[in-house]
NUMARVO-671676 format. One line per field, with one value per atom (N, C-alpha, C): z, y, x; atom name; residue in one letter. Coordinates in nm, 2 decimals, decimal comma. Atoms other than C-alpha are relative to their C-alpha. Last residue first. Layout:
pz: c(Z	...)
py: c(Y	...)
px: c(X	...)
at: c(CA	...)
aa: c(A	...)
END
This chain:
pz: c(-0,04	11,25	-0,13	0,12	11,14	0,08	-0,01	11,43	-0,12	0,08	11,43	-0,02	-0,07	11,71	-0,16	-0,20	11,72	-0,05	-0,04	11,33	0,14	-0,10	11,24	0,03	-0,19	10,99	0,01	-0,04	10,57	0,13	-0,10	10,43	0,01	-0,13	10,07	0,12	-0,15	9,77	0,13	-0,12	9,42	0,12	-0,13	9,08	0,13	-0,17	8,84	0,07	-0,06	8,50	0,12	-0,11	8,37	0,08	-0,15	8,06	0,12	-0,06	7,71	0,18	-0,07	7,41	0,20	-0,11	7,11	0,13	-0,03	6,91	0,14	-0,16	6,77	-0,01	0,07	6,49	0,16	-0,09	6,48	-0,07	0,10	6,21	0,13	-0,05	6,34	-0,06	-0,03	6,06	0,08	-0,01	5,97	0,10	0,14	6,03	0,06	0,09	6,33	-0,12	-0,02	6,56	-0,15	0,12	6,49	0,07	0,11	6,75	0,00	0,03	6,92	-0,09	0,17	7,01	0,09	-0,05	7,28	-0,10	0,09	7,22	0,07	0,08	7,51	-0,11	0,12	7,52	0,01	0,10	7,84	-0,14	0,10	8,11	-0,10	0,13	8,45	-0,13	0,12	8,74	-0,15	0,01	9,03	-0,09	0,04	8,91	0,02	0,20	8,93	-0,02	0,05	9,32	-0,18	0,02	9,39	-0,05	0,04	9,36	-0,11	0,13	9,50	-0,11	0,07	9,78	-0,11	0,05	9,79	-0,02	0,16	9,78	-0,03	0,17	10,01	-0,08	0,10	10,25	-0,10	0,16	10,24	0,00	0,07	10,58	-0,14	0,13	10,72	-0,05	-0,12	10,77	-0,08	0,01	10,56	0,11	-0,12	10,56	-0,02	0,03	10,24	0,16	-0,10	10,20	-0,02	0,03	9,84	0,15	-0,14	9,82	-0,02	-0,09	9,51	0,12	0,00	9,32	0,05	-0,01	9,14	0,06	0,00	9,20	0,00	-0,09	9,36	-0,10	0,11	9,17	0,03	0,10	9,43	-0,03	0,07	9,62	-0,01	-0,09	9,69	-0,04	0,11	9,59	0,09	-0,07	9,70	-0,10	0,10	9,66	0,02	-0,07	9,93	-0,15	0,08	9,79	0,05	-0,02	10,03	-0,07	0,02	9,89	0,03	0,05	9,90	0,07	-0,14	9,88	-0,07	-0,12	9,72	0,11	-0,12	9,42	0,17	0,02	9,20	0,05	-0,06	9,40	-0,10	-0,15	9,39	0,02	0,02	9,01	0,17	0,03	8,96	0,04	-0,07	9,22	-0,07	-0,12	9,06	0,08	0,03	8,73	0,11	0,00	8,86	-0,03	-0,11	8,99	-0,01	0,04	8,65	0,14	0,05	8,66	0,00	0,14	8,81	-0,03	0,04	9,12	-0,12	0,11	9,35	-0,08	0,13	9,68	-0,07	0,15	9,90	-0,11	0,06	10,24	-0,06	0,06	10,41	-0,05	0,14	10,65	-0,06	0,08	10,88	-0,11	-0,05	11,12	-0,01	0,12	10,98	0,08	-0,12	11,17	-0,12	-0,10	10,88	0,06	-0,13	10,72	0,14	-0,09	10,39	0,13	-0,17	10,16	0,10)
py: c(-0,13	9,82	0,15	-0,03	9,48	0,14	-0,12	9,19	0,12	-0,12	8,86	0,08	-0,04	8,56	0,14	-0,01	8,27	0,12	-0,16	8,22	0,01	-0,06	7,84	0,10	-0,04	7,84	-0,02	-0,01	7,59	0,02	0,04	7,56	0,12	-0,06	7,56	-0,03	0,06	7,50	0,09	-0,04	7,60	-0,09	0,12	7,46	0,14	-0,10	7,64	-0,07	-0,19	7,44	0,03	-0,05	7,05	0,15	-0,06	7,01	0,06	-0,06	6,86	0,02	0,09	6,81	0,04	-0,12	7,03	-0,14	0,05	6,83	0,04	-0,07	7,07	-0,07	-0,06	6,85	0,08	-0,01	6,81	0,05	-0,10	6,62	0,06	0,04	6,47	0,07	-0,19	6,51	-0,03	-0,14	6,21	0,13	-0,11	6,02	0,02	0,14	5,72	0,07	0,06	5,98	-0,10	0,12	6,21	-0,03	0,03	6,49	-0,11	0,16	6,62	-0,02	0,08	6,93	-0,12	0,05	7,01	-0,06	0,09	7,25	-0,06	-0,04	7,33	-0,06	0,05	7,26	0,13	-0,06	7,35	-0,06	0,04	7,22	0,07	-0,10	7,37	-0,06	0,04	7,22	0,03	0,08	7,38	-0,09	-0,04	7,65	-0,07	0,02	7,43	0,04	0,13	7,40	-0,02	-0,01	7,73	-0,10	-0,16	7,80	-0,07	-0,01	7,47	0,05	0,12	7,57	-0,09	-0,03	7,87	-0,11	-0,14	7,70	0,08	0,12	7,41	0,10	0,04	7,70	-0,10	0,00	7,89	-0,07	0,01	7,77	0,02	0,08	7,82	-0,06	0,06	8,15	-0,14	-0,02	8,37	-0,09	0,06	8,54	-0,03	-0,01	8,48	-0,02	0,06	8,54	0,04	-0,04	8,46	-0,01	0,06	8,40	0,09	-0,12	8,54	-0,10	0,04	8,33	0,12	-0,10	8,37	-0,05	-0,06	8,11	0,11	-0,08	7,98	0,10	-0,07	7,68	0,18	0,06	7,44	0,12	0,11	7,63	0,03	0,14	7,97	-0,08	0,08	8,34	-0,14	0,07	8,57	-0,13	0,05	8,86	-0,05	-0,02	8,89	-0,07	0,05	8,95	0,00	-0,09	8,99	-0,08	0,07	8,83	0,09	-0,12	8,90	-0,05	0,01	8,63	0,13	-0,10	8,72	0,00	0,14	8,43	0,09	0,07	8,72	-0,09	-0,12	8,80	0,01	-0,01	8,47	0,09	0,06	8,47	-0,03	-0,09	8,77	-0,10	-0,10	8,65	0,05	0,04	8,36	0,05	0,07	8,49	-0,04	-0,10	8,76	-0,12	-0,05	8,47	0,12	0,02	8,30	0,04	-0,14	8,43	0,01	-0,05	8,12	0,17	-0,01	7,96	0,05	0,04	8,00	0,02	0,00	7,96	0,01	0,12	7,93	0,09	-0,03	8,07	-0,08	0,08	8,01	0,06	-0,07	8,15	-0,10	0,09	8,02	0,11	0,07	8,19	-0,12	0,07	8,49	-0,09	0,07	8,54	-0,04	0,17	8,61	0,01	-0,04	9,02	-0,15	-0,12	8,93	-0,04	0,09	8,84	0,06)
px: c(0,03	6,02	-0,03	0,05	5,97	-0,02	0,04	6,09	0,00	-0,01	6,11	-0,05	0,10	6,23	0,00	0,07	6,30	-0,04	-0,05	6,36	-0,10	0,20	6,39	0,05	-0,01	6,61	-0,08	0,12	6,60	0,02	0,00	6,95	-0,13	0,02	6,99	-0,04	0,01	7,20	-0,09	0,00	7,08	0,04	0,11	7,18	0,01	0,08	7,41	-0,01	-0,08	7,54	-0,14	0,09	7,45	0,05	-0,12	7,66	-0,12	0,11	7,43	0,13	0,04	7,70	-0,03	0,00	7,79	-0,04	0,14	7,99	-0,06	0,06	8,30	-0,06	0,18	8,51	-0,03	0,08	8,94	-0,16	0,18	9,07	-0,02	0,16	9,41	-0,06	0,04	9,69	-0,19	-0,10	9,90	-0,04	-0,09	9,61	0,06	-0,03	9,49	0,08	-0,15	9,34	0,02	-0,01	9,04	0,09	-0,08	8,99	0,03	-0,03	8,65	0,13	-0,11	8,60	0,05	-0,14	8,34	0,07	-0,10	8,08	0,11	-0,14	7,82	0,10	-0,06	7,46	0,10	-0,02	7,26	0,13	-0,15	7,15	0,00	0,05	6,91	0,13	-0,07	6,88	0,02	-0,10	6,79	0,09	-0,11	6,54	0,15	0,03	6,23	0,10	-0,03	6,36	0,02	-0,20	6,41	0,06	-0,01	6,00	0,17	-0,05	5,93	0,07	-0,12	6,14	-0,03	-0,12	5,90	0,10	0,06	5,56	0,17	0,01	5,71	-0,06	-0,08	5,74	0,04	-0,07	5,45	0,13	0,11	5,28	0,07	0,00	5,61	-0,10	0,06	5,61	0,02	0,07	5,89	-0,13	0,03	6,20	-0,13	0,12	6,37	-0,05	0,07	6,76	-0,13	0,06	6,98	-0,10	0,07	7,30	-0,17	0,03	7,43	-0,08	0,18	7,71	-0,08	0,12	8,03	-0,09	0,07	8,27	-0,13	-0,04	8,60	-0,14	-0,05	8,64	-0,02	-0,17	8,61	0,09	0,03	8,32	0,10	-0,06	8,26	0,03	-0,10	8,17	0,04	-0,07	7,88	0,11	-0,12	7,67	0,13	-0,11	7,38	0,14	-0,06	7,03	0,11	-0,15	6,73	0,14	-0,16	6,45	0,08	-0,12	6,07	0,09	-0,12	5,79	0,09	-0,01	5,44	0,11	0,07	5,45	0,00	0,11	5,55	-0,09	0,04	5,87	-0,16	0,07	5,92	-0,07	0,15	5,90	-0,02	0,12	6,13	-0,15	0,06	6,39	-0,12	0,01	6,47	-0,13	0,09	6,46	-0,06	0,11	6,71	-0,12	0,07	6,91	-0,10	0,20	6,97	-0,05	0,07	7,40	-0,24	-0,12	7,57	-0,16	-0,12	7,53	0,06	0,02	7,24	0,19	-0,16	7,31	0,00	-0,03	6,97	0,09	-0,12	6,93	0,06	-0,05	6,53	0,12	-0,12	6,44	0,06	-0,12	6,15	0,05	-0,06	5,91	0,09	-0,15	5,82	0,04	-0,15	5,48	0,07	-0,06	5,20	0,15	-0,09	5,21	-0,07	0,09	5,10	0,05	-0,02	5,38	-0,04)
at: c(N	CA	C	N	CA	C	N	CA	C	N	CA	C	N	CA	C	N	CA	C	N	CA	C	N	CA	C	N	CA	C	N	CA	C	N	CA	C	N	CA	C	N	CA	C	N	CA	C	N	CA	C	N	CA	C	N	CA	C	N	CA	C	N	CA	C	N	CA	C	N	CA	C	N	CA	C	N	CA	C	N	CA	C	N	CA	C	N	CA	C	N	CA	C	N	CA	C	N	CA	C	N	CA	C	N	CA	C	N	CA	C	N	CA	C	N	CA	C	N	CA	C	N	CA	C	N	CA	C	N	CA	C	N	CA	C	N	CA	C	N	CA	C	N	CA	C	N	CA	C	N	CA	C	N	CA	C	N	CA	C	N	CA	C	N	CA	C	N	CA	C	N	CA	C	N	CA	C	N	CA	C	N	CA	C	N	CA	C	N	CA	C	N	CA	C	N	CA	C	N	CA	C	N	CA	C	N	CA	C	N	CA	C	N	CA	C	N	CA	C	N	CA	C	N	CA	C	N	CA	C	N	CA	C	N	CA	C	N	CA	C	N	CA	C	N	CA	C	N	CA	C	N	CA	C	N	CA	C	N	CA	C	N	CA	C	N	CA	C	N	CA	C	N	CA	C	N	CA	C	N	CA	C	N	CA	C	N	CA	C	N	CA	C	N	CA	C	N	CA	C	N	CA	C	N	CA	C	N	CA	C	N	CA	C	N	CA	C	N	CA	C	N	CA	C	N	CA	C	N	CA	C	N	CA	C	N	CA	C	N	CA	C	N	CA	C	N	CA	C	N	CA	C	N	CA	C	N	CA	C	N	CA	C	N	CA	C	N	CA	C	N	CA	C	N	CA	C	N	CA	C	N	CA	C	N	CA	C	N	CA	C	N	CA	C	N	CA	C	N	CA	C)
aa: c(Y	Y	Y	R	R	R	E	E	E	Y	Y	Y	R	R	R	D	D	D	V	V	V	D	D	D	L	L	L	V	V	V	F	F	F	L	L	L	V	V	V	V	V	V	G	G	G	G	G	G	C	C	C	R	R	R	V	V	V	P	P	P	I	I	I	P	P	P	V	V	V	T	T	T	A	A	A	A	A	A	L	L	L	P	P	P	Q	Q	Q	P	P	P	T	T	T	G	G	G	G	G	G	T	T	T	F	F	F	L	L	L	V	V	V	Q	Q	Q	Q	Q	Q	Q	Q	Q	M	M	M	V	V	V	T	T	T	R	R	R	K	K	K	G	G	G	H	H	H	S	S	S	K	K	K	L	L	L	I	I	I	K	K	K	L	L	L	A	A	A	K	K	K	E	E	E	L	L	L	D	D	D	E	E	E	H	H	H	N	N	N	L	L	L	G	G	G	I	I	I	M	M	M	I	I	I	T	T	T	V	V	V	S	S	S	Q	Q	Q	K	K	K	K	K	K	L	L	L	F	F	F	G	G	G	G	G	G	S	S	S	S	S	S	H	H	H	L	L	L	I	I	I	T	T	T	A	A	A	Y	Y	Y	F	F	F	G	G	G	S	S	S	E	E	E	N	N	N	L	L	L	E	E	E	S	S	S	I	I	I	V	V	V	D	D	D	Q	Q	Q	Y	Y	Y	S	S	S	D	D	D	D	D	D	Q	Q	Q	I	I	I	I	I	I	A	A	A	L	L	L	I	I	I	M	M	M	K	K	K	D	D	D	C	C	C	A	A	A	K	K	K	M	M	M	D	D	D	M	M	M)
END
């Protein structure tokens, strides 16, 4: 990131271990981020909060990167039981499950200094 005035901050909460991929893509695009390990939500799952300071002109570029990592589908094995017989039969079937995700906040930065 060049030395444009930092007037925006993105706080992005990433819900799974894919944050390394997000950070790599952000770095390749010239963005630098601070990583905070966090947890929360209904199941108290581990997550990562990424802080990105940037200029408003670069905001949409950063949001596009974060959005591209927000929806991920994996195949999970689900056990199905068949009934109607004296001994039920079990079979596993792969089903698509949405996991991970990104929740983000865009904040105005009133003051930015670098020492």
